[in-house]
N, C-alpha and C positions, 0 to 999 in steps of 0.2 A: 466532454462529460465533466470532469471535476478537478483545486490546488491549495496549499497551506500557508501559513507562516507569519512572519513578523516583520513587515516592511512599512515604515512610516511613509504614507503617501502625502506629499506636499505639492505645492504648485510647481509647474514646470520650470520656472526660474530657479526655485529652491533646489529642484532636482539637479539642475545643471551645476549649481554650486557644490552640492553633495558629491556629484560624480567627479567634479574637478579636484576636490580635496581627497577623493578616494575613500570616503566613509562607507561603512556597510549600510545597506538598505534593509531595515528590518520592519516587517509589516506589523503594525499595531492596529488590531481591529477596533480597539477602544477609540482611537483618534483618527480612524479612517475617514478621509474625505469622500463624500458621496459623488463618485465619478463613474463614467462609463468609458473605459479605455481598453485598448488591447496591448498596452505597453507591458513588457515583462521586466519587472524591477527585481533583479536577483541579488542575493547577498554577495558582497565583495569580501573575501577573507581578510582578516586583519593580519598584523605583522606576525603574531604568534601562530595563528592557524595556517598561515602560508607555509609553515615549516613541517606540517604533517607529512609523514612518510619519508622524510629526509634522513632518518636514522638508518634506513636500509642503504647499503653501499652500492647504489645503482651504478652499473657501468654506463659510460657515455653513449654507447650505441651497440647494436647487435653484433657487429663484427668484432668489436673490442671484447665483448663477452665471450664469444667463441674462441678468440685468441687466448684470453686468460684461462678459459676452461681447459684448453689443450695444454697449457703450461702447467697448470696445477692438478689436472686430472679430476677436477670437481665438476659435478653436473651443473647445468644452467637452470636457474629459476627465471622463466620468462613471463612477466606479467603483461597481459594484453589489455590495455584500457579501452580500446575501440578498434573498429575495422573500417577500411575504406568501403563505402557503399552501405554502411549499417543504417538501419531504420531507427536507431536509438536517439531519443531526444535528451537534452540536458546531459551531455557527455561529461562536462567538467564536474557537475554535481555528483554523478555516479562514481566518477574516479575518486572524488574526495571521500566517499563512503569507504573505499578501500584504503586510501592513504591514512585516514583518521581511524580506521578500524584495524584490520590485521597488521598493517604496516606501521602501527604505532605501539603495539603491545610488545614489551621487551622480550618475552619468551619466544615470540614468533620472529622478531627481528634478529635475535641471536642465532636462531637456527638458520635463517636465510643467509646471514653474513658469514657464519662459520662453516657451513656445509654446502653452500651453493655460490655460484657466480650470478648475482641478480642483474636483470636488465628489464627496463620498463620502456616498451616501444611499440608503436603500431606496426604491424607487419607490412612489408612491401607486397606488391602484386605477385611477385615470384614466390615469396614466403606464404602468401595466402593460398596459392595453388599447391605448394609442397606440403603444407601442414593442414590443408583443408580448413583454413580459417576464412570462411566465407559466410555471408548472411544466411540465416536459418540453421546452418550447420554449427555455427559458433555464435552464441549470443553473449556479448560482453556484459560485465567484466568476467575475466577468467585468466587462467595461466596454464603454461606447459612446463613440464620437466624434460629437459633435453640432456642427453649424454654429452661428454666432452667433445664429441665429433658433430654435435648438432642434430642427432637423431631423436625424434620424439619418443619418450618413454611413458608419459602420462599427461593427460589433458583434462581440465575441468573448466566449464563455463557456466552460464546461467546462475551466477552467485547473487542471490537476492536476500539471503539471510546468512549472517556470519556469527558463529559461535567460536570464540578464540581457541578453545580446547580442540574443537573439531578441525579448525583450519590448521592448527599446529600438527595435529595427528596426520593430516594429509602429507605434510612436508617430511615428518620423521619416518614415514613409510619407506621413503627413498634413501634414507641414511642407514649405512651398514651397522654402526654401533648405536647402542641406546643413547638417547639424548634426554636427560632429565631436566625439568624446569628448575629454576633457581628457588631455593626455599624462601618462604616469606616469613616475616615476623609473626609471632603468635597471634597478636591482635588482628593483624591484617588477614591472616588465614581464617580466623574465626569469623570475621566480618564477611568475607567472601562466601563462606559456607551459609551464613545467615541470608545473604542476598540470593544465593542460588536456590534456596528452598522457599523464598518469598517472605522471609521475616524482615522486611525492609525497615520497620520501625526500630529494630534492635541494632541496626548497623551503626548509626551515629553514636549511640552510647558506647558501643564496643570500641569504636575508633577514638572517641574522646578519652576514654579511660586508658587507651594505649599511647597517648601523646608522649609520655616519658620514654616509652620503648622506641618510638619513631625518632626521637631526638638523638638516640644512641645508634640508630641504624642508618642505612644509606638514604640519601635524598630521594632515590628512586622509590623506596617504600613509602616515605612520607608523602610524596607527590601522588602515588597510587591511592593512598588512603584518602586524600582530599578528592580525587576523582571519584572514588567509590562513594564518598559521602554525598556528592552531588547526584550520583546515579540513584542512590537510595531515596533522596529527596524527590527526584523526578518521578520515580515509581510510586511515590506516595501522593502524587498530584501537585507537589509544590515546585512547579516549573520555574518560577521566578527565583526562588531560593536556590534551586539547583544551578541556575545560570550565575548567580552571585558567587557560589562556592567554586564553580569552574573558573570564573574570571579571576578570582583571588588566587587560585592554584596556578594559573598561567602566569601571573605576575610574580608569585613567590618562588616558583621553580622555572625560570625562563629557559633553561637549557635541557629540560627533561622532555623526552618524546611524549610522555603522557600529559604533560602540561600543554603541549601543542594540541593534543587531542582534546583536552579540556576546553581550550579556547575555541576549537571547532564545534564542540558540543554546545557551548554557550551561545554560539551564533546559529545554532540549529542547522549546521551543514555537516555534522558528524553522524555516523550511522546509528549510534545509540539513541539520541534524541529523536531520530526519525523512525525508530522501531526496527531497523534492519540488523542491529547487533543485539544478540541475546546472550545471557549468562546463566540461565536456569539449568536445572538438572535435565538431561535428556537421556532416553534409553540407549543402551549400548549399540543397538541396531542402527540408531540414527547417526552414530559416529562413522558409519560406512556410507553416508551420503556422498555422492560424487564418485563412489567406487561401484556401489550396487544400485545407483540411481543417476539421474541427470542433475548435475549441479548441486544446489543446496536442497533439493527435494529429498524427503525422507524415503528410504528404500521401501518397496511395497510391503505392506503388512506391519509396518512399524507401530501404527496407532489404530486402535479400535475407534468406533464412532463415539463411544462414551469418553474416551481419552481426548478425542479431538474437541469435544465440547468443553472438557476441563481445561485443556491447553488454551483454546481460543478465548474462553471466558476470563481466565487468569491474565492473559495478555491484554485484553481490552481494559480490564480494571487497572492495569499498570500503566496505561497510556492516557488515561483521562486526566485533564488538568483540574485545578481546584474549582474553577468556574463551571466545570461540567463538560467542557468541550474536548473534542478529539481533533487536534490540529497538526497531525503529522503529514497530511497530504499537501503536496505543493503543485497540484495540477493547475497550471496557469495559461493554458491555451487561450483562454478568454481574457488574458491580461491579469496583472497583479491585483487590480481592483476587484476581481471576481473571487479572490481567495476566501474572504469571509463567507461568501455563499457556499463555496465548496466545503468549508468547515462545518457549516450548519447542516449541509446535506450528509456528510460523512458521520457527523455526530448523531443525526437522526437514524441513520442505518445501524450504527453501533447500538443505539438505544433499542431498535427493533430486534437486533440479535440478542441483546441482554433480556428483553422481554421473553423471548423464546427460551432462554437459558433458565428462567424461573420455573419452567415446566419440566425440567430435567430431574428425574427421581434421585440421581446420585449427588445432587447439590447438597453440600453440608450446610448446617445452620449458619456457620460463620460466613461462608461464601454467599449464601442466600441474602444475608443482611447486607453484605457489601454490594451485591448486584442491585438490590432494591434501592440502596442509597445512590448508586451510580445512575439508575434510571431517573430518580427524582432530580438529580443534577442535570441530566440530559434535558429534561422538561424545562428546567429553568434557563438553560443555555439557548436552546432553539427558539424559545419564546421571548428572548431578550432582543428587542429590535436593534440595539446597538451592535449586535453581532451579525446583522444583515446589511449588505450594501444594496439598498433599494434602487439605486441609479444604475447598477450593473445590468446589462442586457445580454450577457453571455452565459452565465451559469446560475442565474437566479431561479430558473425553473427547478433545478435540483433541490435547492434549499426549500422552496415552497412545497414541491410535491412530496419529498421524503419527510419533511416536517409534518405534513398532513397525514401521511401514512403512519408515522410514529404515534401521533396523537390519537388517531382512530384505533390503533391497536391497544393503546393504553385504556381506552374506553371499553374495549371488548374483553380485556383481561379480567378473568374471574379470580381476583386476588385482592382481598381486603388489605393485605400487607403493603401494597404499593404505596399507600399513604398520600395519594394525590386526590384533591377535592374534585368530585365528579362535575360539579358546576363549573369550576375553573377549567377543567378539561374541555367541557362542552363549549364554553366561550372561546377558548383557544382554538378549538377545531373549527368553529364557525368563522373566526377571523382568518384562519389558514385557508379555508375554502375561498373566501373573498379574495385573498392575496393571490392564490393560484389562478382563479378566474380572471384576475386583473392583468395578468401577463399573457393572455391569449392574443394572438395577432389578429389583425382585421380580416385575414383570409380564413380564420377559423382554427388554424393549427397553433401549436406551441413551438417554441424555439429554444435551442441551445446553440449559441453562437450564430445559428441560422435555423430556419425552419426544417424540422426533421420529422418523419412519420413516427419514429420510435419515441421521440420526445412527446409528441401528441398522444401517443398510446399511454405513456407514463402518466401524463396529466389526467387522462380519461379514467385510468384505473384508480388513481388516488381519489378522484371525485366520486367514483362509483362506490368505493369502500366507505367514504364518508356518508354518502346518502343512505347506505345500508344500515348505518348506525343512527339515523335520524337527522343528519345534517340537511339543511336546505341548500339545494344546488340549482343554479340557474339553468333550466332546461334548454333555453335558447342557445346558450353557450355550448352545451353538450351536443346539440344538433349540428351546430357549426363545426365543432371538432370532429364529429363522426363523418360529416360530409367531406372535410379536408382529408381525413385518414383514408376514407373509401376511395377518394379520387387519386390518392397516391398508390393505391394497390394495382399491380398489373393483373391481367386476367388469369395468369398462371399462379397467382398467389405470392409472387415476389414483391418486395418493396424497395424503392430506391433509397440511397443514403440520405439524400436531401429532397425536400419538397420543391414544388415549382413546376412540375411537369404534368399537372393534373389533367389537362385536356388530352394529352397524349396517352397517359396511363389508363384513362377510363376506357379506351378502345384498344390499347396495345396488348398483345398476347404476352409479351415478356419472353426472355430467352433462358436457356439453361444456365448461362452465366449470371443472369439476374438472380436466379434462384440461389446459386452457389454464393454469390456476393452477399445475399441477405439471409444466409443460413442462420446467423445469430439473432437477427432482429425479427425474423418472420413470426416466431411464436408470440413475441410480445405485441407486435402490431396486430396480429389476428386476435389476440386476447383483448386488446383495446376495443375492438369492434364487438367481440363475442359477449363481453360483460354487459354491454348495452343493447344486446339483442340484434346486432347488425351482422353477425356471422353465425355459423352453425357448427355442429359437432364434427362434421366431415372436414370442413376447412381447417378447423382448429387442430384436429388430429393429423391432417396432412402436413400442416406447418411444423408440428412437433416432430413427426417422423423424418421429414426432410432435414430438420436441424440436427437431429441425432446422426443421420446417415452422412451428413456433410460436416461433422464435428471437426475433422482434421483441419479444415480451413480456419477454425478458431484456434485450435491447439498449436498450430505452427507459428502463430503470432504471439503466443504467450511469452511474457516478460520483455516484450518490446514496448517502448514508450511512445511510439508514433505509429502512423499507418504504414503498413508494409506493402510490398509490391504484389502480395498475394491477395488480390481482390480488395485492396485498400483496407483490410481488416487490421486493427491494432490491438496490442495487448490489453489496453485499458477498456476494451469492450468485453473481455472474456467473462469476468464474473458478473457483469451487468447482464449479459445474454444468458449465462448459466442460471442465474437466479430467476429470470423470467421464464426460462424453459422449465425449471422445476415447478414454478407456479402453475404453468399450463398442465403439467403432468397431474397435478393434484385435482384438476377439474375434468380430466378425461373420463368419459362414462363407460366405455367398453372395458370390462375388467381385465381381459387378456392383454389388450394393447397397453392399458395403464400399468399393469404389473411388469410387462416386458420393458417399457420405457423407464419405469422407476428403477428397475434393476440395473439397466445400462447407465442411467444418469448417476445413480449412487456409486457405481463402480468407478466412473470417471472422477467423481469428487474424492473418493477415498484414495485415489492414486496421486492426488495433487498436494497434500500437505508438505510444508517445509520441514526441515529437520527438527524443529521445535513444536510441530503440530499446528502451526498457523498457516495462513495462506496469503498469496500475493499474485497479482497479474501484471503489475507495472510498478516501477519505482515511484512514478509521479503520484499515482492514486494512493499508494502506500499500503502497508500491511494491516492497518486498522480497517480500511475499506475492504481489502481482499478477504480478511478473516470474517468480517461481518457478513459480507455477501455469501461466502462459502457456508457459514453456519445457517443462514437463512435458506440457502439452497438445500442443505441437508434436512432441515426441518420440513421442507415441502415434500421431501421424499419419504416421509413416514406415513 
């Protein structure tokens, strides 16, 4: 499905030289070579960012931690970066989010070092059994608090959003005496308050005016001020300026943990630049995430639907870059060359969610203006061909299909404030139709890394929407696509994960396992046929009901970055399937069935926000993708 970033793609001989001298590989979509490769070119931490997390006084191994704990009487803080047998992809990258996140903030590091015996290690098989640290039961990253004898007192996993105050509060709960954070200089404290409430433009002036104060304070405060300046610039969309500030801080304060974090954020391997670390105001109830909920998920009832729209919209606005793109996703299953297309796809989805946000009655005038501006930037970004790798044959479908759906929805939005020329939109939509039709395979289906029925359904839906608004669509291509999708369908309504079994599927009954394995994609695939008149209400309703009844198969894979052993379902399919299911619900004709399905679907969505009111299904696709898909799913349940 979908990946981000900033890696300069060069010829293979140059890559060998780059690897040899250990330089970071940073993807630049502006200078991207038009290639089709499955190579995964990932960022190599530089000298400073290699030091993230080292301020924590980690014990060399688990046995040493237990021995020290018994000597001192202190509890053990056991950080578990991964497990044997885990389905998680990109384990080093996820570990860096923790090292450059909670394990770099001085107030957290101090609590860990002073009140715990910290150890960072993967559990042995015996420890996995003793502490129930097994796949599905424990999804990394996470940690345990053990007493000095090694008995588990507290455990939290599934950490996909980190708020430093929240994380610190989890640690201080196990400390007998109150642990107050160090006081900050007046200017720094003021700037943090401005950042927390979203007044990002005020942060830099506040910190600039406080330079004399920082000169007389500790290097720690001065370094933190520079880190914060970069964070504010990033939230204002000035990503290149943010990187410059962070790089300068890492050079100016070489021995400060927050300088190491700044170096990681500049390379986009830190959690803040990827959207996983947040610093805004959160409800008191959200501070109990991990205690009254799983991992970093908000406890039930923390947010209303209105609040989720407010939180999600604010988050999306703060993640868009100056050019209009959302580039936090690093989904590179199709290779690093596919990342530009992933970014265009995610940007289009964010644009679709922001279009829905314009219809929210609670939107303030200021936020509405910001949302409309962001939508116009999305339009510019997704229609700029330099942001697309046309040679890619792995993820280009998503760029073309979601771009088309975004453009079509711009055309249907009854909002003169949008400020986009209708003729320009129509031309862009027509070009998007041709581009999407152009990547249809000779067999009639569409592909993502390989031919899939759910990809074919995605293309058919995008083309049907476009035709409904007056676009000219090649009917011969539609008929080929429908034939391919129909041939993939088992007689019992199930769909395989990949195409290529058409002769067998046309006559095969299908098994209960086939149905369970396709619980997520069944509604989407049936919808692809239904919109073009090749399915009926009964089949569509049956696909929906099966998907809801078998939802556990999707839920169990949530927050995994790869296919799991449970029917090969991965976390990165969760919101993709949820959005499609919600779309099907909106089309169900039976009022009773529709109301029941909508209530169940909405309850599922309302139970899934993170502690800051945003959403995620996998680290690789990212929180912009998850939040956009969740908001679109909510909108379809109205």
